[in-house]
C-alpha positions in Angstrom: 84.5 99.2 81.4 83.2 97.3 77.9 79.7 98.1 79.2 80.7 102.0 80.0 81.9 102.4 76.7 79.4 100.2 75.0 76.8 103.1 76.7 79.0 105.6 75.8 79.0 104.9 71.8 75.3 104.8 72.0 75.0 107.8 74.0 77.3 109.0 70.4 75.3 107.7 68.0 72.6 109.1 69.5 73.9 112.7 69.7 75.3 112.3 66.1 71.5 111.9 64.5 70.6 114.9 66.4 73.2 117.2 65.9 74.1 116.8 62.1 72.4 120.8 62.4 75.9 121.5 62.9 77.3 119.7 59.7 74.2 121.3 58.0 75.1 124.6 58.9 71.0 125.2 60.6 70.7 126.5 64.2 67.7 123.6 64.7 68.1 120.7 62.8 65.2 118.4 62.6 66.5 114.9 60.5 63.5 112.6 61.1 59.5 112.7 60.6 59.1 115.3 57.7 57.1 114.5 54.3 58.5 113.7 51.5 55.3 113.9 48.9 57.7 115.7 46.6 60.7 113.4 46.9 61.8 111.3 43.8 64.3 108.7 43.5 67.0 109.7 40.9 67.9 106.4 38.3 70.6 106.3 35.6 68.7 107.1 32.1 68.8 104.5 29.3 68.1 101.3 31.6 64.4 99.6 32.4 65.1 97.8 36.0 64.9 100.8 38.2 61.7 103.0 37.0 61.0 106.1 39.4 57.2 105.3 39.8 54.7 107.7 39.6 53.7 108.4 43.0 55.8 109.5 46.5 57.3 107.4 48.6 56.5 106.6 52.0 59.4 106.8 54.0 63.3 107.3 53.2 65.7 105.5 55.4 69.7 105.7 55.0 71.2 102.2 56.0 74.2 101.1 57.3 75.4 97.8 57.9 76.9 94.8 56.3 76.3 92.2 53.7 77.2 88.6 54.9 79.0 86.2 52.4 80.3 82.4 52.0 83.4 81.3 50.0 81.4 78.3 47.6 83.0 75.4 46.0 83.5 77.9 42.5 86.1 79.6 44.8 84.3 82.6 44.9 81.8 84.4 47.5 78.0 84.0 47.5 75.7 86.0 49.4 74.3 84.5 52.7 72.0 88.0 53.6 72.6 91.1 55.0 71.8 93.1 58.6 71.6 96.8 58.8 69.9 99.7 60.6 67.7 102.5 58.8 67.8 105.8 59.8 64.7 108.3 58.8 66.4 110.9 56.8 63.3 112.5 55.9 64.0 116.1 56.7 67.0 116.5 54.6 66.1 115.1 51.3 66.1 118.6 49.5 69.6 119.4 51.2 72.6 119.8 48.8 74.3 117.0 51.2 72.0 114.7 51.0 73.5 113.2 47.1 76.4 112.2 49.0 75.5 111.4 53.0 75.6 107.5 52.7 79.6 108.3 51.5 80.0 110.5 54.8 78.4 107.5 56.9 80.5 104.9 55.3 83.1 106.4 55.9 82.5 106.9 59.6 80.8 103.2 59.3 83.9 101.8 58.0 87.1 103.7 59.5 85.9 104.9 62.7 83.2 102.2 64.6 85.0 99.2 66.1 81.4 97.4 67.2 80.0 94.7 64.6 76.5 95.7 63.7 74.0 94.0 65.4 75.8 95.8 68.7 75.3 98.9 67.7 71.6 98.3 66.7 71.1 96.6 70.2 72.6 99.8 71.9 70.5 102.1 70.0 67.5 100.2 70.4 68.9 101.1 74.6 68.9 104.8 73.8 65.3 104.8 71.2 66.3 107.1 69.3 63.3 109.1 67.0 65.3 108.7 64.1 65.7 105.1 64.4 63.5 103.8 61.2 63.8 99.8 60.4 65.9 97.0 61.0 67.0 95.1 57.6 67.8 91.2 57.4 66.9 87.9 56.0 64.3 85.4 56.7 63.0 82.2 55.5 61.1 82.3 52.5 57.7 82.7 53.5 56.2 81.3 50.0 58.2 78.4 49.7 59.6 78.0 53.2 62.7 77.3 51.3 65.9 80.0 51.0 66.2 83.6 52.5 64.2 86.6 51.7 65.0 90.0 52.5 62.9 91.7 55.3 62.6 95.4 56.5 61.3 95.5 60.2 59.2 98.3 61.3 57.9 96.6 64.1 60.8 97.0 67.1 60.5 101.4 67.5 59.1 104.3 66.5 55.1 105.0 65.7 54.5 101.3 64.1 55.7 99.8 67.2 54.2 96.5 68.5 52.8 96.5 64.9 52.9 92.7 63.6 52.1 93.6 60.6 54.8 97.0 60.3 57.4 94.9 57.8 57.9 93.8 53.9 59.1 90.5 53.0 60.3 91.2 49.3 61.3 89.6 46.1 63.3 90.9 43.3 62.2 93.0 40.6 65.1 95.1 39.3 68.7 94.7 39.3 71.1 97.0 38.2 75.3 97.2 38.9 75.8 100.1 40.6 76.4 102.7 38.3 79.5 104.3 41.0 81.8 101.3 40.7 79.9 97.9 40.3 83.0 96.1 41.8 82.7 97.8 45.0 79.2 98.9 45.5 76.5 96.5 46.1 73.5 96.4 43.2 70.7 99.0 43.2 67.6 97.4 43.6 63.6 97.1 43.1 61.9 94.7 44.9 58.0 93.8 45.9 56.4 92.2 48.7 55.3 88.7 49.3 54.3 89.6 53.1 53.9 92.4 55.3 51.9 95.7 55.3 54.3 98.3 55.6 54.8 98.8 51.9 54.6 97.3 48.6 57.9 98.0 46.7 61.4 99.2 48.2 63.9 100.4 46.3 67.8 100.3 46.9 70.0 103.2 45.6 72.8 105.2 46.2 74.7 101.9 47.8 78.5 102.5 48.6 80.7 99.2 49.8 79.5 96.0 49.8 80.8 93.9 47.6 83.2 91.1 48.4 86.3 90.4 46.9 86.6 89.2 43.5 88.0 85.2 44.3 88.0 83.1 47.8 89.3 79.7 48.2 87.0 76.6 49.2 87.1 75.2 52.8 89.8 77.9 54.0 88.2 81.3 53.2 86.0 82.2 56.3 83.0 83.8 55.9 82.5 87.6 55.7 80.8 90.7 56.7 81.2 93.3 54.1 80.2 96.6 55.9 77.6 99.0 53.4 75.7 102.1 53.4 72.6 102.4 51.3 69.6 104.6 50.7 66.3 102.5 51.0 62.7 104.1 49.6 59.8 102.3 50.3 55.8 102.8 48.8 52.5 101.3 50.2 51.5 101.2 46.8 54.6 101.2 45.1 56.0 102.1 47.1 75.4 91.0 54.7 81.2 83.1 58.5 82.0 86.6 59.7 85.0 88.9 58.8 84.0 92.3 58.4 84.7 94.2 54.9 83.3 97.5 54.4 79.7 98.4 52.1 77.2 101.5 52.1 74.4 102.1 50.1 72.5 105.5 50.3 69.1 104.8 51.1 66.0 102.7 50.4 62.8 103.8 49.5 59.5 102.8 50.7 56.3 102.7 48.3 52.7 101.6 49.0 51.0 98.9 51.7 47.8 98.9 53.9 49.7 100.5 57.0 49.4 104.7 57.0 52.8 106.6 57.4 53.0 108.7 60.0 52.0 112.3 59.5 55.1 114.5 60.8 70.0 79.5 51.5 71.3 81.8 49.6 68.8 85.0 49.4 66.6 85.9 47.2 66.0 89.5 45.8 
């Protein structure tokens, strides 16, 4: 029965990604594989942490997943990484609904989906819909060999499947408290590459969720996984113990890198 339910859930997710046409009022809707040469992420004015690049991104991904935390001896939660799936949403960046799609996804991810993120990733990859863009998780810092660094991995599906250089491991460049609700939503980020060829810079913005409770009890509070959604934009040249808590970022934008885009133990950021 569990296997049947899992298969049905994977099919439902795949169907969702291919049937958002109903939500957006289009008789024939394409989610992935469109040019984003005119797209620019929007960042708050009056700050210097996140600056919109002068050249277009290579990828735009809508992410859903978890931010992971453990309780420190200071009785607060500290990050131990994240796990997320990225969906290519390049064909809807000009739609009015793009501005709030991260919230719509967060509500579904938080309240309607009973499965852990890794189970969903595994199930989606069994279905292998074309909308899958990448996976996000943390690895040992490849420069120092110590601590954890964020990685966006394009090697398991799509146009870059099997290309062992289709990833980016990154370090922090800019960090902006979420202008929406900094106690609920994880920070917006600008990170740059230290390894991999898929992108040289990644922006995380329009985050929803992902922040842990403000305090915990060391030695008593369990590790937690907080759900989130976000957008990621990536450029070739600039281009989350385990109790669930909800988080969403809007998107990631990817800039730069050496690979051509398809036509058509505290983590360190």
